[in-house]
C-alpha positions as CSV (number, residue, x, y, z in Angstrom):
1,M,-20.6,-17.1,-14.7
2,L,-21.9,-18.3,-11.3
3,S,-25.4,-19.8,-11.2
4,Q,-28.1,-17.9,-9.3
5,R,-28.3,-20.9,-6.9
6,T,-24.5,-20.6,-6.2
7,R,-24.8,-16.8,-5.7
8,D,-27.8,-17.2,-3.3
9,I,-25.9,-19.8,-1.2
10,V,-22.7,-17.7,-1.0
11,K,-24.7,-14.6,-0.1
12,S,-26.6,-16.4,2.6
13,T,-23.2,-17.1,4.3
14,A,-22.3,-13.4,4.7
15,P,-23.6,-13.0,8.3
16,V,-21.7,-16.1,9.4
17,L,-18.5,-14.8,7.7
18,E,-19.0,-11.4,9.3
19,Q,-19.1,-13.1,12.7
20,H,-16.4,-15.7,12.2
21,G,-14.3,-14.3,9.4
22,T,-11.1,-13.5,11.4
23,T,-11.2,-16.9,13.1
24,I,-11.5,-18.6,9.7
25,T,-8.6,-16.6,8.2
26,T,-6.4,-17.2,11.3
27,V,-7.0,-21.0,10.9
28,F,-6.4,-20.6,7.1
29,Y,-3.0,-19.0,7.5
30,R,-1.9,-21.4,10.2
31,N,-2.7,-24.5,8.2
32,M,-1.4,-23.1,4.9
33,F,2.0,-22.1,6.4
34,E,2.3,-25.5,8.2
35,A,1.8,-27.2,4.9
36,H,3.7,-24.7,2.7
37,P,6.3,-22.9,4.8
38,E,8.0,-21.7,1.6
39,L,5.2,-19.1,1.3
40,L,6.6,-17.4,4.4
41,N,9.2,-16.0,1.9
42,I,6.4,-13.9,0.4
43,F,3.9,-13.0,3.2
44,N,4.6,-10.1,5.5
45,H,5.5,-11.6,8.9
46,A,4.7,-8.4,10.7
47,N,1.2,-8.2,9.4
48,Q,0.7,-11.8,10.4
49,A,2.0,-11.2,13.9
50,Q,-0.3,-8.2,14.4
51,G,-3.4,-9.9,12.9
52,R,-3.7,-7.3,10.2
53,Q,-3.5,-9.7,7.3
54,Q,-6.0,-12.0,8.9
55,T,-8.5,-9.1,9.3
56,A,-7.9,-7.8,5.8
57,L,-8.6,-11.2,4.2
58,A,-11.7,-11.7,6.4
59,N,-13.0,-8.4,5.2
60,A,-12.3,-9.3,1.6
61,V,-14.0,-12.7,1.8
62,Y,-17.0,-11.0,3.5
63,A,-17.1,-8.3,0.8
64,A,-17.1,-11.1,-1.9
65,A,-20.1,-12.8,-0.3
66,V,-22.0,-9.5,0.0
67,H,-21.3,-8.5,-3.6
68,I,-21.5,-11.9,-5.2
69,D,-24.4,-10.8,-7.4
70,N,-22.3,-7.9,-8.8
71,L,-18.6,-8.5,-8.3
72,E,-17.9,-5.3,-10.3
73,N,-18.5,-3.5,-7.0
74,I,-15.3,-4.9,-5.5
75,L,-13.2,-4.3,-8.6
76,P,-11.3,-1.3,-7.1
77,A,-10.3,-3.5,-4.2
78,V,-9.3,-6.3,-6.6
79,V,-7.1,-3.9,-8.5
80,Q,-5.5,-2.5,-5.3
81,I,-4.8,-6.0,-4.0
82,A,-3.6,-7.2,-7.4
83,N,-1.0,-4.4,-7.4
84,K,0.3,-5.7,-4.1
85,H,0.3,-9.3,-5.3
86,V,2.3,-8.4,-8.4
87,S,4.7,-6.3,-6.3
88,L,5.2,-9.4,-4.0
89,G,5.6,-11.9,-6.9
90,I,2.3,-13.8,-6.4
91,K,1.9,-16.4,-9.2
92,P,-1.1,-18.3,-10.7
93,E,0.1,-21.5,-9.0
94,H,-0.4,-20.0,-5.6
95,Y,-4.2,-19.6,-6.0
96,P,-5.1,-23.3,-5.8
97,I,-3.1,-23.6,-2.6
98,V,-4.9,-20.6,-1.1
99,G,-8.2,-22.0,-2.2
100,K,-7.6,-25.4,-0.7
101,Y,-6.7,-24.0,2.7
102,L,-9.3,-21.2,2.8
103,L,-12.1,-23.7,2.0
104,G,-10.6,-26.1,4.6
105,A,-10.6,-23.3,7.2
106,I,-14.3,-22.5,6.5
107,K,-15.2,-26.1,7.0
108,E,-13.0,-26.5,10.1
109,V,-14.4,-23.4,11.9
110,L,-18.1,-23.8,10.9
111,G,-18.2,-27.5,11.3
112,D,-21.6,-29.1,10.4
113,A,-23.0,-25.7,9.5
114,A,-20.7,-25.8,6.4
115,T,-22.8,-28.2,4.4
116,E,-21.7,-29.9,1.3
117,E,-23.9,-27.5,-0.7
118,I,-22.3,-24.4,0.9
119,M,-18.8,-25.8,0.4
120,D,-19.5,-26.5,-3.3
121,A,-20.9,-23.0,-3.8
122,W,-17.8,-21.4,-2.2
123,K,-15.5,-23.6,-4.2
124,E,-17.2,-22.4,-7.4
125,A,-17.1,-18.8,-6.3
126,Y,-13.5,-18.9,-5.2
127,G,-12.6,-20.3,-8.7
128,V,-14.3,-17.3,-10.4
129,I,-12.7,-14.8,-8.0
130,A,-9.2,-16.4,-8.4
131,D,-9.5,-16.4,-12.1
132,A,-10.3,-12.7,-12.0
133,F,-7.2,-12.0,-9.9
134,I,-5.0,-14.1,-12.2
135,G,-6.3,-12.3,-15.3
136,V,-5.8,-8.8,-13.8
137,E,-2.4,-9.8,-12.5
138,A,-1.3,-11.3,-15.8
139,N,-2.0,-8.0,-17.5
140,M,0.0,-6.1,-14.8
141,Y,2.9,-8.5,-15.2
142,K,2.8,-8.1,-19.0
143,E,2.8,-4.3,-18.7
144,A,5.6,-4.3,-16.1
145,R,7.7,-6.6,-18.3
146,E,7.1,-4.9,-21.6
147,Q,7.6,-1.3,-20.5
148,E,11.0,0.3,-21.3
149,N,13.6,-1.0,-18.7
150,G,10.9,-3.3,-17.3
151,W,11.1,-6.7,-15.6
152,N,9.0,-9.1,-13.6
153,F,9.5,-10.2,-10.0
154,F,12.8,-9.2,-8.3
155,K,16.1,-8.0,-9.6
156,P,19.3,-6.9,-7.8
157,F,19.8,-3.2,-7.1
158,V,22.8,-1.5,-5.5
159,V,22.4,1.2,-2.7
160,A,24.1,4.1,-4.4
161,R,23.5,6.6,-1.6
162,K,22.2,6.5,1.9
163,I,21.0,9.8,3.3
164,Q,19.5,10.6,6.7
165,E,16.4,12.8,6.4
166,S,15.4,13.0,10.1
167,D,16.1,11.3,13.3
168,I,14.0,8.3,12.2
169,I,13.8,8.5,8.4
170,T,16.6,7.5,6.0
171,S,16.6,7.6,2.2
172,F,18.1,4.9,0.0
173,Y,19.0,5.7,-3.6
174,L,18.8,2.5,-5.6
175,K,20.4,1.8,-9.0
176,P,20.1,-1.5,-11.0
177,A,23.1,-3.7,-10.4
178,D,23.3,-4.4,-14.2
179,H,23.7,-0.7,-14.8
180,S,20.5,-0.4,-16.8
181,N,18.0,2.4,-16.3
182,V,14.7,2.1,-14.4
183,P,11.2,2.3,-15.8
184,A,9.2,5.5,-15.5
185,Y,6.7,5.5,-12.7
186,K,3.8,7.6,-11.4
187,A,4.2,9.7,-8.3
188,G,2.6,7.8,-5.4
189,Q,3.6,4.3,-6.5
190,Y,5.7,1.9,-4.5
191,I,8.3,-0.8,-4.9
192,S,8.9,-4.0,-2.9
193,L,12.2,-4.6,-1.3
194,R,13.3,-8.2,-0.6
195,V,16.1,-8.9,1.9
196,S,17.8,-11.9,3.5
197,I,18.5,-10.9,7.1
198,P,21.3,-12.9,8.8
199,G,19.9,-15.4,11.2
200,E,16.4,-15.4,9.7
201,K,15.1,-18.5,7.9
202,Y,12.9,-16.8,5.3
203,T,13.4,-13.8,3.1
204,M,11.4,-10.7,4.0
205,I,9.6,-8.3,1.7
206,R,8.4,-4.8,2.5
207,Q,6.8,-2.2,0.3
208,Y,8.0,1.4,0.3
209,S,6.7,4.4,-1.5
210,L,9.0,6.0,-4.1
211,S,9.9,9.3,-2.6
212,Q,11.0,11.4,-5.5
213,A,9.7,12.3,-9.0
214,S,10.5,9.7,-11.6
215,K,14.1,9.7,-12.7
216,P,15.6,7.6,-15.5
217,D,18.5,5.9,-13.6
218,E,17.4,5.4,-9.9
219,F,14.7,4.8,-7.4
220,R,14.5,6.5,-4.0
221,I,12.8,5.1,-1.0
222,S,12.7,6.8,2.5
223,V,12.3,4.3,5.3
224,K,11.2,5.1,8.9
225,R,13.1,3.1,11.5
226,E,10.5,1.4,13.7
227,A,11.1,0.4,17.3
228,D,13.4,-2.7,17.8
229,N,10.6,-4.6,19.6
230,D,8.0,-3.8,16.8
231,P,7.4,-6.7,14.4
232,N,7.4,-4.1,11.6
233,G,10.9,-3.0,12.8
234,M,12.9,-6.0,11.7
235,V,13.4,-4.9,8.1
236,S,13.6,-1.2,8.8
237,V,16.2,-1.7,11.6
238,Y,18.2,-4.0,9.3
239,L,18.1,-1.3,6.5
240,H,19.1,1.5,8.9
241,N,21.8,-0.4,10.8
242,Q,23.3,-3.0,8.3
243,V,22.6,-2.0,4.7
244,N,25.2,0.5,3.5
245,E,26.2,2.2,0.3
246,G,27.5,-0.4,-2.2
247,D,25.3,-3.2,-0.7
248,T,22.7,-5.1,-2.9
249,V,19.0,-5.6,-2.3
250,E,16.3,-7.1,-4.5
251,V,13.6,-4.8,-5.9
252,S,10.3,-5.4,-7.8
253,P,8.9,-3.0,-10.4
254,P,6.8,0.1,-9.4
255,A,3.2,-0.7,-8.6
256,G,0.1,0.9,-7.0
257,E,-3.0,2.9,-7.9
258,F,-2.6,5.7,-5.3
259,V,-1.1,8.1,-7.9
260,L,-1.0,11.7,-8.7
261,D,-3.0,12.8,-11.8
262,A,-0.2,14.8,-13.3
263,T,-2.3,15.9,-16.2
264,K,-4.4,18.3,-14.1
265,T,-3.5,21.9,-13.4
266,T,-6.4,22.5,-11.0
267,P,-5.8,23.1,-7.2
268,V,-4.2,20.2,-5.3
269,A,-3.4,19.6,-1.7
270,F,-1.0,17.1,-0.2
271,I,-1.7,16.3,3.4
272,S,0.5,13.9,5.4
273,G,1.4,12.7,8.8
274,G,4.7,10.9,9.9
275,V,6.2,8.7,7.3
276,G,3.1,9.2,5.1
277,I,5.1,12.1,3.7
278,T,7.0,9.8,1.4
279,P,4.5,9.5,-1.5
280,M,3.5,13.2,-0.9
281,I,7.0,14.4,-1.5
282,S,7.2,12.4,-4.7
283,M,3.9,14.1,-5.8
284,L,5.1,17.6,-4.8
285,D,8.4,16.9,-6.6
286,T,6.5,15.9,-9.7
287,V,4.2,19.0,-9.7
288,A,7.3,21.2,-9.2
289,T,8.9,19.6,-12.2
290,T,6.0,19.4,-14.6
291,T,3.3,22.0,-13.6
292,P,5.1,24.5,-11.3
293,E,2.3,27.1,-11.6
294,R,-0.4,24.6,-10.3
295,P,-2.0,25.9,-7.1
296,T,-0.6,23.6,-4.5
297,V,-0.9,23.1,-0.8
298,F,1.6,21.0,1.2
299,L,0.7,20.3,4.9
300,H,2.6,17.9,7.0
301,A,2.2,16.8,10.7
302,A,5.2,15.5,12.7
303,R,5.6,14.8,16.4
304,N,8.5,17.3,16.7
305,E,11.1,19.1,14.5
306,A,13.7,16.3,14.8
307,L,11.3,13.8,13.3
308,A,10.2,16.0,10.3
309,A,11.8,14.9,7.0
310,F,12.2,16.8,3.7
311,R,11.9,20.3,5.0
312,A,14.7,21.4,2.7
313,D,13.0,19.8,-0.2
314,V,9.8,21.6,0.4
315,E,11.6,24.9,0.9
316,K,13.5,24.3,-2.4
317,H,10.2,23.8,-4.3
318,A,8.7,26.9,-2.7
319,T,11.3,29.0,-4.5
320,S,10.4,27.6,-7.9
321,M,6.6,27.2,-7.5
322,S,4.6,30.4,-7.7
323,N,1.4,29.0,-6.1
324,L,2.7,26.8,-3.3
325,K,1.4,27.2,0.3
326,H,3.1,25.0,2.8
327,Q,3.2,24.4,6.5
328,I,4.7,21.8,8.9
329,F,2.8,21.2,12.2
330,Y,4.6,19.9,15.3
331,A,2.5,18.2,17.9
332,T,4.8,19.6,20.6
333,E,3.8,23.2,19.7
334,P,0.6,25.2,20.2
335,N,-1.8,24.7,17.3
336,G,0.4,21.8,16.2
337,F,-2.3,19.7,14.6
338,I,-4.0,19.7,11.1
339,T,-7.5,20.5,12.2
340,Q,-10.6,21.0,10.1
341,E,-10.1,24.8,10.7
342,V,-6.6,24.5,9.3
343,L,-7.8,22.6,6.3
344,E,-10.5,25.1,5.7
345,S,-8.0,27.9,5.6
346,Y,-5.5,26.2,3.3
347,V,-7.4,23.7,1.0
348,D,-9.3,24.8,-2.1
349,T,-12.2,22.4,-2.0
350,T,-12.8,22.7,-5.7
351,G,-9.6,20.7,-6.4
352,D,-8.1,17.4,-5.3
353,A,-6.6,16.3,-2.0
354,Y,-4.1,13.4,-1.5
355,V,-3.8,12.1,2.1
356,C,-1.4,9.7,3.7
357,G,-0.3,8.9,7.2
358,P,-1.2,6.9,10.3
359,V,-4.8,5.5,10.4
360,P,-6.2,7.9,13.0
361,F,-4.6,10.9,11.2
362,M,-6.1,9.9,7.9
363,E,-9.5,9.2,9.4
364,A,-9.6,12.7,10.9
365,V,-8.4,14.5,7.8
366,I,-10.7,12.7,5.4
367,R,-13.7,13.2,7.6
368,S,-12.8,16.9,7.8
369,L,-12.4,17.2,4.0
370,R,-15.8,15.6,3.6
371,A,-17.3,18.0,6.1
372,L,-15.9,20.9,4.1
373,G,-17.8,19.7,1.1
374,M,-15.2,17.7,-0.9
375,K,-16.7,14.8,-2.8
376,E,-15.4,11.3,-2.7
377,E,-13.8,11.5,-6.1
378,Q,-11.8,14.5,-5.0
379,I,-10.2,12.8,-2.0
380,H,-7.4,10.3,-2.8
381,Y,-5.9,8.0,-0.1
382,E,-4.4,4.6,0.5
383,F,-3.4,3.0,3.7
384,F,0.0,1.3,4.1
385,G,-0.4,-2.4,4.7
386,P,-3.6,-4.4,4.3
387,A,-6.5,-2.4,2.9
388,I,-8.7,-0.6,5.3
389,Q,-11.9,1.4,4.5
390,I,-13.0,4.6,6.2
391,P,-16.7,4.5,7.0
392,E,-18.9,7.4,6.0
C-alpha cells in the first residue's frame, strides 16, 4: 500500500503531467529504445511514428496520478492494456526497464521541478502499478497456457487459405503448423501476428480481430491493406503482397475484453464502419450459430460497394436468422451514412449495441446511442490501437 504522503505527492503532479505528459513519454521512448533496441521487436513502430503510443502512455500516467487514491477506478483500463501486453509477449523483466526510463524522462523534462521527494514518490507508485500489471498478466498467461490447445507467447501457424473479401480486405485462414487444434475464443477477441519482413531489422507485431465464430481447427483474420506510404501499411502490404497460402507466420493466443455476451438472448445491434466490421462479423456469426432467434441488427458503413466486405456472409445469415435486420450504407449514395435517425429506426434501445470502426465514426455513433437513451453499460466498444476514451 502507498503511504498517504506518497499519494498526496503523486496527485499533486497531475497538472504538470497533463501539461507535459506527451513530452515526457516521447523522451521516455527515445531513451529506452536507444538503450534497449531489442524492444523494437515488440513495440508497434507505426504507433510510435504517429505519436499514438506516446499520447496513450501520457494519458495512462496522468490517469494514475489522478486516481492514485483509488486505483480501482483505472482497473478496466489496466485489464484492457494487460490483454494487449499478453498478446504482445510483455514479460515481468520488462517492467524495471520501463520504470527506469519513465522516471528518467520525468526528471529530464521537469528538471529542478522534479524534486527528490517527487521522484521517490513516483518510484514507489510505479512499483505498485507495475506489480498490479505483472499480477494481472501472470493470471492471463496462466489461463492462456492451461486452456485446451493453449500456449504462451508465439507459435508458428500456416496460412491455409487466403481469400479476398473486398478491394482492400483479405482474409487469412490460419492453422497451427504442428497440426494441433486452436483454443476456443470469444467473438470480438484478437490475436497478434508477428512477421519478419525482408530488409527490416526488427520483427513487427500487429493485432487483428478474429473475424469468424470460434472453430476448433483454425483462426481467421481479415486484414485491410493500408496505403503504401502509411506507417500502418508496412505489415498489411506485406501480408497482402508477399504472404501466400502455405507460408508461415507467428501467432499469439486470443486476447481482449471487447467480446460478445453470447449468453444473452435480448436484442443486440452490431454497428461498424470500414475494417471495424471484422469483430462484428465474428459476433454475428456467433449469434447465427448459437442463438439464431435473437433479435439482431447489423449495420455497416463503407465508402463504396467495392470496399464493403462480407456482404455474402451477412446475406447467408439472414436466411437462417428469423429476427435479423441488416443494411449496408455507402457514402457515395444518398442517405449513405449511419445517422442518429437511422439508429433510432433500427436499434432496440432496451438491448445492447457493439460498435467498431474509425474514431470519428465511433464517436458519432456512440453519442447518438447515448442521445437515444442507451446507458453506458449497454454500449460496448473498443478502439483499435492505443486506448482512447470518448468524452461524455
